[in-house]
C-alpha positions, 0 to 999 in steps of 0.5 A: 514513539519512534517506532510508530513512525514505521507504521505510519510510513507503511500506511503512506506507502499503501496509500501511494500504491493504491493511487497506483492501482487506480491509475494503472487500472484506468490506463488498461494494465490490469495485471499491474493494478492487481500487483499494486493492489496486492502490495498495498494489502501487504503494506497495510497488513504490515502497518497494522501488525507493527502498530498492534 
């Protein structure tokens, strides 16, 4: 049970990063939004790998 928290934490980080994507995309900084999006994808991939 204790190791599942890492996956949940990674999913939370991914959600936070997706919020940053939305915010920076609307703000006009497309390059930073893409970087946040890639980081969110890595976090989701890590969470899935950790939980499986």
